[in-house]
GUMARVO-53001 format. One line per 2 residues: number of its first residue (from 0); their letters; for each residue x, y, z of C-alpha. Coordinates in nm, 3 decimals, padded with zeros to 5 digits. Example, Ala and Ser with C-alpha at 12.3 -4.5 7.8 and 13.67 -1.06 7.14 Angstrom:
! residues 2
0 = as = 01.230 -00.450 00.780  01.367 -00.106 00.714
! end
This chain:
! residues 178
0 = mk = 07.762 11.460 10.663  07.828 11.133 10.417
2 = ll = 08.172 11.401 10.312  08.258 11.434 10.677
4 = kl = 08.230 11.035 10.808  08.419 10.956 10.457
6 = la = 08.724 11.205 10.501  08.723 11.113 10.884
8 = ls = 08.736 10.701 10.767  09.068 10.786 10.516
10 = lf = 09.248 11.025 10.851  09.198 10.730 11.007
12 = lf = 09.310 10.490 10.766  09.561 10.693 10.669
14 = sl = 09.700 10.734 11.072  09.686 10.352 11.107
16 = as = 09.925 10.300 10.796  10.169 10.589 10.918
18 = aa = 10.197 10.434 11.330  10.262 10.041 11.113
20 = tl = 10.538 10.159 10.933  10.647 10.414 11.209
22 = ei = 10.683 10.113 11.373  10.910 09.901 11.196
24 = gf = 11.192 10.129 11.178  11.437 10.172 10.881
26 = dt = 11.782 10.143 10.807  11.902 10.286 10.494
28 = ks = 12.153 10.107 10.274  12.411 10.151 10.035
30 = ll = 12.368 09.874 09.788  12.519 09.689 09.451
32 = gn = 12.879 09.854 09.482  12.734 10.202 09.631
34 = rl = 12.511 10.281 09.344  12.206 10.269 09.456
36 = el = 12.012 10.354 09.829  11.757 10.227 09.995
38 = kv = 11.568 10.165 10.274  11.500 09.780 10.421
40 = pk = 11.363 09.754 10.759  11.584 09.785 11.088
42 = gf = 11.672 09.377 11.183  11.729 09.262 10.843
44 = di = 11.935 09.083 10.709  12.123 08.939 10.394
46 = ms = 11.984 08.575 10.352  12.172 08.296 10.335
48 = ee = 12.321 08.151 10.066  12.158 07.801 10.197
50 = lm = 11.811 07.962 10.203  11.862 08.111 09.926
52 = kl = 11.887 07.797 09.770  11.587 07.665 09.903
54 = ky = 11.376 08.019 09.924  11.461 08.098 09.500
56 = ps = 11.551 07.760 09.403  11.540 07.883 09.025
58 = er = 11.979 07.913 08.906  11.810 08.267 08.809
60 = rp = 11.728 08.407 09.217  11.823 08.724 09.349
62 = tl = 12.146 08.905 09.369  12.091 09.003 09.712
64 = vy = 11.778 08.928 09.957  11.699 09.091 10.297
66 = sn = 11.499 08.887 10.569  11.361 08.942 10.893
68 = ds = 11.461 08.587 11.108  11.207 08.372 11.026
70 = ga = 11.281 08.471 10.650  10.933 08.502 10.586
72 = in = 10.958 08.852 10.484  11.224 08.989 10.224
74 = va = 11.382 09.262 10.064  11.524 09.080 09.682
76 = ln = 11.714 09.295 09.472  11.908 09.199 09.102
78 = lt = 12.014 09.392 08.862  11.968 09.152 08.575
80 = en = 12.151 09.136 08.222  11.795 09.250 08.094
82 = ka = 11.955 09.559 07.863  11.709 09.859 07.974
84 = sq = 11.652 10.235 08.008  11.434 10.519 08.191
86 = aq = 11.166 10.500 07.804  11.124 10.162 07.852
88 = md = 10.961 10.170 08.180  10.581 10.184 08.057
90 = ay = 10.683 09.907 07.835  10.863 09.678 08.107
92 = kg = 10.554 09.762 08.356  10.344 09.574 08.053
94 = mm = 10.528 09.331 07.996  10.545 09.235 08.402
96 = vq = 10.160 09.234 08.397  10.107 09.001 08.115
98 = tf = 10.379 08.762 08.235  10.242 08.766 08.595
100 = tn = 09.922 08.784 08.490  09.990 08.420 08.290
102 = my = 10.201 08.282 08.525  09.932 08.385 08.819
104 = ps = 09.571 08.384 08.683  09.395 08.348 09.002
106 = ak = 09.671 08.647 09.169  09.456 08.917 09.309
108 = we = 09.551 09.255 09.213  09.655 09.556 09.373
110 = sn = 09.747 09.805 09.172  10.024 09.860 08.898
112 = gv = 10.183 10.115 08.683  10.527 10.397 08.637
114 = ke = 10.600 10.661 08.878  10.913 10.909 08.888
116 = in = 11.027 10.839 09.201  11.355 10.999 09.324
118 = gr = 11.370 11.165 08.978  11.355 10.868 08.837
120 = kv = 11.077 10.622 08.625  11.030 10.308 08.862
122 = gy = 10.721 10.041 08.697  10.557 09.839 08.989
124 = le = 10.339 09.631 09.027  10.134 09.528 09.399
126 = li = 09.923 09.175 09.340  09.873 08.870 09.581
128 = tp = 09.956 08.520 09.433  09.873 08.165 09.560
130 = aa = 10.174 07.992 09.746  10.120 07.629 09.861
132 = dt = 09.980 07.660 10.176  09.931 08.059 10.162
134 = ki = 09.901 08.345 09.977  10.202 08.598 09.924
136 = yn = 10.150 09.003 09.920  10.451 09.078 09.646
138 = li = 10.556 09.497 09.544  10.742 09.451 09.316
140 = ff = 10.911 09.761 09.183  11.186 09.795 08.869
142 = td = 11.391 10.073 08.674  11.766 10.104 08.547
144 = ld = 12.048 10.144 08.686  12.407 10.138 08.422
146 = gk = 12.185 10.018 08.122  12.048 09.719 08.299
148 = ll = 11.691 09.625 08.433  11.677 09.623 08.857
150 = lc = 11.424 09.384 08.995  11.349 09.467 09.362
152 = tf = 11.060 09.293 09.506  10.911 09.297 09.854
154 = nc = 10.670 09.003 09.946  10.519 08.891 10.292
156 = te = 10.224 08.645 10.346  09.951 08.759 10.354
158 = kn = 09.861 08.726 10.671  10.090 08.981 10.698
160 = it = 10.000 09.260 10.497  09.829 09.508 10.747
162 = kw = 10.142 09.572 10.904  10.381 09.545 10.576
164 = qp = 10.225 09.702 10.319  10.301 10.021 10.428
166 = aa = 10.633 09.957 10.467  10.686 09.775 10.161
168 = ke = 10.523 10.132 09.946  10.815 10.319 10.188
170 = im = 11.042 10.052 10.014  10.994 10.168 09.703
172 = as = 10.967 10.535 09.770  11.322 10.524 09.884
174 = ik = 11.502 10.349 09.571  11.750 10.649 09.476
176 = lk = 12.019 10.553 09.265  12.338 10.756 09.272
! end
């Protein structure tokens, strides 16, 4: 009986997550000089340079950011100058976990790892970090592109997690290098 209830609950939660993802809708974009394909939520546009400077004040801001109208939900990409290869994905994952643990000791970790997506090793970190007046859900995923580290980040405020977490995972699952 317990097993039956657990199965029913699992199916219910899966259907909720699936419904949230279907509700959002995606466009598949060819990015970074047509070297990368990634799903981006419908209605997201490229963030203006002015808003990027406000949201990412560091000079190491992302290369490209897609955002909803308010700028509160983002998909960011950054092709770094750091050398990278498929063989280094586990090492990069370890370094990033350590970096984020040091930067955000109070972060709530959801998951991290390295998985194969569309024939490529992709590392990922999923965590909720503190911000000035809220908490931020982050799904950071990365792989190598042309010998360099490609960082992709999805983030939204904690109040939007239920709707957007399944979408973030679908975005990560769509990464395809050409």
